[in-house]
Structures are given as structure tokens and as C-alpha cells.
C-alpha positions in Angstrom: 39.5 11.4 -28.5 37.3 12.4 -31.5 36.5 16.0 -32.3 33.0 15.6 -31.0 34.3 14.2 -27.7 36.8 17.1 -27.5 33.9 19.6 -28.1 31.8 17.8 -25.4 34.7 18.1 -23.0 34.8 21.8 -23.6 31.1 22.5 -23.8 30.0 20.3 -20.9 31.6 18.1 -18.3 34.0 15.3 -19.2 32.7 11.7 -18.7 34.7 9.6 -16.3 34.2 6.0 -15.3 33.6 5.2 -11.6 36.7 3.0 -11.7 38.8 6.2 -12.1 37.0 7.9 -9.3 37.2 5.6 -6.3 37.0 2.1 -4.8 34.1 -0.3 -4.9 33.3 -2.6 -2.0 31.2 -5.7 -2.7 29.0 -6.8 0.2 29.3 -10.1 2.0 26.4 -11.3 4.1 27.1 -12.6 7.6 25.4 -15.8 8.9 21.7 -15.1 9.8 22.4 -16.3 13.3 24.9 -13.4 13.7 22.3 -10.8 12.8 20.3 -9.1 15.6 18.0 -6.2 16.3 19.3 -5.4 19.8 22.3 -3.3 18.8 25.0 -6.0 19.3 28.0 -5.6 17.0 28.2 -3.2 14.1 25.3 -1.7 12.1 24.3 -3.9 9.2 22.7 -2.8 5.9 21.2 -5.7 3.9 19.0 -4.1 1.3 17.0 -1.2 0.0 14.1 -1.8 2.4 16.1 0.1 5.0 16.0 3.2 2.8 12.7 5.1 2.8 13.7 7.7 0.3 15.0 10.2 2.8 16.4 8.2 5.7 18.6 5.1 6.1 17.1 3.1 9.0 19.7 1.1 10.9 17.6 -1.5 12.7 20.0 -4.4 12.3 23.4 -5.3 13.6 25.8 -8.1 13.2 28.4 -9.6 15.5 30.2 -11.3 12.6 30.7 -8.6 10.0 32.4 -9.9 6.8 32.5 -6.6 4.9 32.6 -3.2 6.8 32.8 -0.1 4.6 34.1 3.3 5.6 32.2 6.5 6.1 31.5 8.6 3.0 30.4 5.7 0.7 27.5 5.6 -1.8 25.3 2.5 -1.5 23.9 0.7 -4.6 21.5 -2.2 -4.5 22.8 -4.8 -7.0 20.4 -7.7 -6.7 16.7 -8.4 -6.5 13.6 -6.3 -6.9 15.3 -3.1 -5.6 18.2 -3.4 -8.0 19.5 0.1 -8.9 18.4 1.8 -5.7 21.0 4.4 -4.7 21.3 5.9 -1.2 23.9 7.6 1.0 26.0 5.1 2.9 27.3 5.0 6.5 30.1 3.1 8.2 28.5 -0.3 8.4 28.6 -3.9 7.4 26.9 -4.6 4.1 25.3 -7.7 2.8 25.7 -9.3 -0.6 22.9 -7.3 -2.2 24.7 -4.0 -1.6 27.8 -2.5 -3.1 29.5 0.5 -1.6 31.4 3.1 -3.7 33.9 5.2 -1.9 34.9 8.3 -4.1 38.5 9.5 -4.1 39.7 13.1 -4.0 38.4 13.8 -7.5 34.8 13.4 -6.6 32.4 14.6 -3.9 30.4 11.7 -2.5 27.1 13.6 -2.6 27.7 14.5 -6.2 28.4 10.9 -7.1 25.2 9.8 -5.3 23.1 12.2 -7.3 24.9 11.4 -10.6 24.3 7.7 -10.0 20.7 8.2 -9.1 20.2 10.1 -12.3 22.0 7.6 -14.5 21.6 4.2 -12.8 18.9 3.2 -15.2 21.6 2.9 -17.8 23.4 0.4 -15.6 20.3 -1.6 -14.7 19.5 -2.1 -18.4 22.6 -4.2 -18.6 21.5 -6.5 -15.8 20.9 -10.1 -16.8 18.9 -13.0 -15.4 15.4 -13.7 -14.1 16.5 -12.0 -10.9 18.3 -8.9 -12.1 21.9 -8.5 -10.8 24.7 -6.1 -11.4 28.3 -7.1 -11.3 31.4 -5.2 -10.2 32.3 -4.2 -13.7 28.8 -2.9 -14.5 29.5 -0.2 -11.9 33.2 0.4 -12.4 32.8 0.8 -16.1 29.8 3.2 -15.8 30.6 6.8 -16.7 29.3 9.9 -15.1 29.7 13.6 -16.2 32.3 15.1 -13.8 32.9 18.9 -13.5 35.5 20.5 -11.2 35.1 20.0 -7.4 33.9 23.6 -7.2 31.1 22.9 -9.7 30.3 19.6 -8.1 29.7 21.4 -4.8 27.6 24.1 -6.5 25.5 21.4 -8.3 25.0 19.4 -5.1 24.0 22.5 -3.1 21.4 23.5 -5.8 20.0 19.9 -6.1 19.6 19.7 -2.4 18.0 23.1 -2.1 15.4 22.0 -4.7 15.0 18.6 -3.0 14.4 20.3 0.4 11.5 22.3 -1.1 10.1 19.1 -2.7 10.5 17.2 0.6 8.5 19.9 2.4 5.8 19.6 -0.1 5.8 15.8 0.0 5.6 15.9 3.8 2.6 18.1 3.6 0.9 15.7 1.1 1.7 12.8 3.4 0.0 14.7 6.2 -3.0 15.2 4.0 -3.3 11.5 3.4 -3.0 10.7 7.1 -5.6 13.3 8.0 -8.0 12.0 5.3 -7.7 8.5 6.8 -8.5 9.9 10.3 -11.4 11.9 8.8 -12.9 8.8 7.2 -12.6 7.0 10.6 -14.2 10.0 12.3 -17.1 10.0 9.8 -17.8 6.3 10.5 -17.5 6.7 14.2 -20.1 9.5 14.1 -22.3 7.5 11.9 -22.3 4.5 14.1 -23.2 6.4 17.3 -26.1 8.3 15.7 -24.4 11.7 15.4 -23.8 12.0 11.6 -27.4 12.8 10.7 -30.6 13.4 12.8 -31.9 10.0 14.1 -35.3 8.8 12.9 -36.6 9.1 16.5 -35.6 12.8 16.7 -37.3 13.5 13.3 -40.4 11.6 14.3 -40.8 13.5 17.6 -40.2 16.8 15.8 -42.7 16.0 13.1 -45.3 14.4 15.5 -45.4 11.0 13.7 -44.7 7.4 14.4 -41.9 5.3 12.8 -40.7 1.7 12.5 -38.0 1.3 15.1 -34.9 -0.9 14.7 -36.5 -3.5 17.0 -39.6 -3.6 14.8 -37.4 -3.8 11.7 -35.5 -6.8 13.3 -38.8 -8.5 14.1 -39.9 -8.1 10.5 -36.6 -9.5 9.2 -36.8 -12.5 11.6 -40.3 -13.3 10.3 -39.1 -13.1 6.7 -36.1 -15.3 7.6 -38.4 -18.0 9.0 -40.8 -17.8 6.1 -37.9 -18.4 3.6 -36.6 -21.4 5.6 -36.3 -24.5 3.4 -33.7 -26.4 5.4 -34.0 -29.8 7.0 -35.8 -30.2 10.3 -37.7 -27.7 12.3 -36.8 -24.0 12.0 -34.8 -22.7 15.0 -34.9 -19.0 15.7 -31.3 -17.6 15.9 -30.3 -16.5 19.4 -30.6 -12.8 20.3 -27.5 -10.6 20.9 -25.9 -10.8 24.3 -26.3 -7.2 25.6 -24.0 -7.8 28.7 -20.9 -6.0 27.3 -22.6 -3.9 24.6 -22.9 -0.1 24.8 -26.2 1.7 24.9 -27.6 2.7 21.5 -29.5 5.8 20.3 -33.2 5.9 20.7 -34.9 3.6 18.1 -31.9 1.5 17.5 -31.5 -2.2 18.5 -28.7 -4.7 18.8 -28.8 -7.8 16.5 -26.5 -10.7 15.8 -25.4 -10.9 12.2 -27.0 -14.4 12.0 -30.4 -12.9 12.8 -30.1 -10.7 9.7 -29.0 -13.3 7.2 -27.7 -16.8 6.5 -24.0 -17.4 7.0 -22.1 -19.7 4.7 -18.6 -21.2 4.6 -16.8 -21.7 1.3 -15.1 -24.4 -0.6 -11.8 -26.0 0.5 -9.1 -26.5 -2.1 -7.9 -30.1 -2.5 -6.5 -32.3 -5.3 -9.9 -34.0 -5.9 -11.3 -30.7 -7.3 -9.0 -30.9 -10.2 -10.8 -34.0 -11.4 -14.3 -32.4 -11.3 -15.6 -31.6 -14.8 -17.3 -28.3 -13.8 -14.8 -25.5 -13.3 -15.9 -22.1 -12.0 -14.2 -18.9 -11.1 -13.8 -18.5 -7.3 -13.1 -15.6 -5.0 -10.1 -15.7 -2.6 -9.0 -13.5 0.3 -6.8 -11.7 -2.2 -9.9 -10.5 -4.0 -11.6 -8.9 -1.0 -10.5 -5.7 0.7 -12.2 -3.1 2.9 -15.2 -2.0 0.7 -13.2 -3.0 -2.4 -13.1 -5.9 -4.8 -9.9 -6.6 -6.6 -10.8 -8.9 -9.5 -7.7 -8.6 -11.8 -6.6 -12.1 -10.9 -9.4 -14.7 -10.6 -8.6 -18.4 -10.4 -10.9 -21.3 -11.3 -11.6 -24.5 -9.4 -13.6 -27.7 -9.7 -17.1 -27.6 -8.1 -19.6 -30.4 -7.6 -23.2 -29.8 -8.5 -24.4 -30.6 -5.0 -22.3 -27.7 -3.7 -23.6 -25.1 -6.0 -26.5 -23.8 -3.9 -24.2 -23.2 -1.0 -21.1 -21.8 -2.8 -22.5 -19.5 -5.5 -22.3 -15.8 -4.7 -25.1 -13.4 -5.6 -25.1 -9.6 -5.9 -25.6 -8.1 -2.4 -23.8 -10.9 -0.5 -21.4 -9.8 2.2 -17.9 -11.4 1.8 -15.9 -11.4 5.1 -12.3 -12.4 5.4 -11.9 -15.2 7.9 -8.3 -14.8 8.9 -5.1 -12.8 8.2 -1.7 -12.3 9.6 -2.6 -8.8 10.7 -5.2 -8.2 13.4 -6.2 -5.0 11.6 -7.2 -7.0 8.5 -9.3 -9.6 10.2 -12.9 -9.3 9.1 -12.3 -6.9 6.3 -15.3 -7.1 4.0 -17.0 -6.0 0.7 -20.3 -6.4 -1.0 -20.4 -8.7 -4.0 -21.4 -6.7 -7.1 -22.0 -9.6 -9.5 -19.1 -8.7 -11.8 -18.5 -12.5 -12.5 -21.4 -14.9 -13.1 -21.4 -17.6 -12.0 -18.8 -17.4 -9.2 -18.1 -19.3 -6.0 -15.9 -18.5 -2.9 -13.2 -20.3 -1.0 -13.5 -21.3 2.7 -11.4 -18.3 3.9 -14.1 -16.0 2.7 -17.3 -16.2 4.8 -20.5 -15.2 2.9 -23.6 -13.6 4.5 -26.8 -13.6 2.4 -29.0 -10.9 4.0 -32.7 -11.3 4.4 -33.1 -7.7 3.4 -30.3 -6.6 1.0 -31.1 -2.9 1.9 -29.1 -3.4 5.1 -25.9 -4.3 3.2 -24.3 -0.9 3.0 -25.2 -0.1 6.6 -23.7 -3.4 7.9 -20.6 -2.8 5.7 -19.9 0.6 7.2 -20.8 -0.6 10.7 -18.2 -3.4 10.5 -15.6 -1.0 9.0 -16.2 1.7 11.7 -14.1 2.0 14.9 -17.0 0.7 16.9 -17.5 -2.3 14.6 -13.8 -3.1 14.3 -13.4 -3.3 18.1 -16.3 -5.8 18.3 -14.9 -7.8 15.4 -11.6 -8.1 17.3 -13.4 -9.2 20.5 -15.3 -11.9 18.6 -12.2 -13.0 16.6 -9.8 -13.2 19.6 -8.8 -16.5 21.0 -7.0 -17.8 24.2 -3.9 -18.5 22.0 -3.6 -14.8 21.2 -4.4 -15.3 17.5 -7.3 -13.6 15.7 -9.5 -15.5 13.3 -13.1 -15.8 12.3 -15.3 -18.8 11.6 -18.9 -19.2 10.4 -20.2 -19.3 14.0 -18.1 -16.2 15.0 -19.3 -14.2 12.0 -22.9 -15.1 12.9 -22.2 -13.9 16.4 -20.9 -10.4 15.3 -23.0 -7.7 17.1 -24.6 -5.2 14.6 -26.4 -2.0 15.7 -29.6 -1.6 13.7 -31.2 1.9 13.2 -34.5 2.3 11.5 -34.3 1.7 7.8 -34.9 5.3 6.6 -32.1 6.5 9.0 -29.8 3.8 7.6 -30.4 5.2 4.1 -29.7 8.8 5.2 -26.5 7.7 7.1 -25.2 5.7 4.1 -25.9 8.6 1.7 -24.1 11.1 4.0 -21.1 8.7 4.5 -20.7 8.3 0.8 -21.1 12.0 0.1 -18.3 12.8 2.5 -16.1 9.9 1.3 -16.5 11.1 -2.2 -15.0 14.5 -1.3 -12.3 12.7 0.7 -11.6 10.5 -2.3 -11.1 13.5 -4.6 -8.7 15.1 -2.1 -6.8 11.8 -1.8 -6.6 11.5 -5.6 -5.3 15.0 -5.8 -2.7 14.3 -3.2 -1.6 11.1 -5.0 -1.3 13.0 -8.3 0.8 15.7 -6.6 3.1 13.0 -5.0 3.6 11.6 -8.5 4.3 15.1 -9.8 6.9 15.6 -7.0 8.7 12.4 -8.2 8.7 13.7 -11.7 10.0 17.1 -10.5 12.8 15.3 -8.6 13.8 13.6 -11.8 13.6 16.9 -13.6 15.9 18.5 -11.1 18.5 15.8 -11.7 18.0 16.0 -15.5 18.7 19.8 -15.4 21.6 19.3 -13.0 23.4 16.8 -15.2 22.6 18.6 -18.5 24.3 21.7 -17.0 21.2 23.9 -16.8 20.5 23.9 -13.1 23.5 26.0 -12.1 24.9 28.8 -14.1 28.6 28.6 -14.8 31.2 30.4 -16.9 32.5 28.7 -20.0 36.1 28.7 -21.3 36.3 31.2 -24.2 38.2 28.6 -26.3 35.4 26.1 -25.6 32.8 28.6 -26.6 34.7 29.2 -29.9 34.7 25.4 -30.5 30.9 25.4 -30.1 30.6 28.3 -32.5 32.8 26.7 -35.1 30.9 23.4 -34.8 27.5 25.1 -35.2 28.6 27.5 -37.9 27.3 30.4 -35.7 30.6 32.3 -36.1 29.7 33.0 -39.7 26.6 34.9 -38.7 26.8 38.7 -39.1 
């Protein structure tokens, strides 16, 4: 041992390898056919997705356990995207992506867990391969600072006291985010039943004036739609909305089918032939369109024939509606194209609506995102097979409640004012959640630098420090 190491052992805690402090169990995965979610066999831990940061969720069991570890272990993820995740273990079977470390009498399991969580980045840096993986020797040779068992307990108690406070704060911030989501839904619900702002009918009666009703607005739009018609054959007026199952609307509002308000287009289909087309254009995919949000970080290009251009090009103000998705809640999510990329086309899984009057775009967007609109989207998108998907015809058939245009403007302005406040609160909550993560790391840093818990030093060690620093020569 060098003089510096001797001083470190006196001043701080000695560093000890995990191989000296216990036994390491390497996971072995059972056959997938032997894994179940009904509680048959022994609990099975296969990866970090079962750990949410505070709780280990035991939702899987196996009837053919190949590696069962005892109680009191510390689990470490050793493969995949979650490599280096550390969490408290239980008596369970573990899969090959998990190692379990069982401390001996020299170390407290909770102390080892916190020490590993603090220092595991050092271990992960030694991982190799496209898919990072840790080996047995990576962990067994890893050293942690180890005080006496008494100091281990004091350190753990102080860490967990600080973490309990942080957990309470994080839980409060999580509630804020949930409540903000509910608030936004409540704002949209009120907007779409005529309760967010005074209706145009109410204002007109109060002020003793006339106004253009939603029905008159719809008639004007239909006349403009017909005037713009340049398709083949005679123009056919789109069918009116079927009012049979639709709720009553506020005074001055009217039901319309989305096809009455604009022209609905399908998109391009990907196929090998497109690679041979000389003209390549950026195109929008489902991954680019979210609820009132465009994500344009990753844009692909595709071959497009000149004859398709008129149908496929997207223009600012176009509604882009997601045709299908694995989740029912994501069917029909939509955004308004902002013209960020010119020229640009869209794939067939995005249905485009070009409105006769683009002023209706924001209202239709919020209507279809509201609880009222979402329920009608699900009705239209449902099928006898139990799946949910939209098509050009189904999108055209979506019922839209149309208030008078000035009322739409006021409603949209009030929605966006309230959403702006909610967004600020959400950003503040997110920033504080990040701060809580940094504070958690700070607690661990202080714990394992010896500054979190006050402790007495050996006088001979203190003398070694003074001699090393030259402080003993001071008057």
C-alpha cells in the first residue's frame, strides 16, 4: 500500500472490491413458454423495465426457474439499453440480463445498493460491444468505499431520509402533471359544449343584433366548395351529417361532416418502384404527426411521380390525421401543417384534409382533440373486428360541431391562453423533476465523499492528514 493509499484509508473509507464483499449470481433465462403472468411458479425478474425507480413490479412468474437468488440481494442490469440500472432485489428467478449480488457479513445490502448506484457509471464505461454488456469480472473487480457497519447504517439512514423527502416532492410534481392533463381536457370539454366563452347567440341577443349562424357559415362553405370544383364529372354535394346519434348543440351551432368542410386526400404508398423515380421529395409519416404537434427531426425522402404531385403535396393549413395506430387513444391524432418543409408530400397512413376556409382549422383541431371529438372519432374508427382504424371515407364522415366563426375565434384564443399557462406550469414541474434527479445524485455524492454524515476521525489519521498537508507547521 502506498503512503497516499494509507492516508486515504485513514482519512476516508477503504476501497474494497465487491468480490471481497459477497457472492455474485448470474441470471439464466427460462424458456419463454415457461413464463406466465398468472402467478404460477416463482417470481421472475427479467429486466429493468420492472423497476420504476421506487418499486419492483413482480408481474411475471416462471415454472422452470434456472437461477433463483436469495433474499437480500442487489440487482444490476448487465445487458441492453438499461445496462447499469441498480435496484433492490427479492427472492426470485432472474433472467440473463440481470446479475444479483448478495453481500456477506461485512456489508449492508442497502449500503451496497446505494454505493453501486453512485459508482456504477464507472463499471458501465468498461462495457464493450454495440449492445453494451457487463461481465462477471466487471462487477467483482469493482471497488466501493466501505466504512464500518455502524457508519454504513448511519449513511444509509441519512440517504433514505433525504430520498424520502425527494420522493414526496416528486410525487407532488407527478400529481401536478396529471392534474394539468385533466385541466387541459376540461378546457377542451367546456369549449366544445359552448361553456368556455359566451356564445355568439348569447352576445347577439344581449346586444340586439343579428349574426351569421353556424348553419349559414356551413352553407357559405358548401357554396365555395362547389365553386372551386375542378374534378371530373358533375359536382356532387357531400352528404349532410346523420343527426340520429349526435347530441344537441348550443344555439347557433350546427353539425357538419368533415367532408363538407374540405377535401379529404389519401397519401402515397411505399413500394420498390418509387426508388426508381427521378423526383425525390421529403414525405411525412405517422412518426411526424402527434396531437397538435409536428416532430420533424427525422424526415425521409421518397420517389414521387409528377402526376401525383397535385394530390400528395401538403400546404400550410392542411389537417394531417393519423389513419391507424396500435393504441385506440392514438387513432385520429392530428396536427396542422405549418409549411416547415417545402415541397413536401405525405404517406398513405396520414390522411390530409384541405379546408375550404382555413380559418376553421384551429377549431376543428381542438374539437377532434376534445373528449367530445375523441369519442366520435372512436365511434367512426371502430370496426366489427374490434380494431380501430380510419380511412379517407371515415375521416370524411367525422362529425364536427360548427359554431359561428367569431365564436370559434374567441374559443380558440381562450383555449390557447389557458394552455399557455398550463404549459408554463408543466415546464416548471419538468424542470423541478430534473432538479430532483440532480439532488438525488448530489445526496449520493455527499454520502460517498463522507460529507453527508458527520463522524469522528481517528486522531492518528488526523495527524497523517496534517503531516501530508503541512498544516502541522502552522502556528
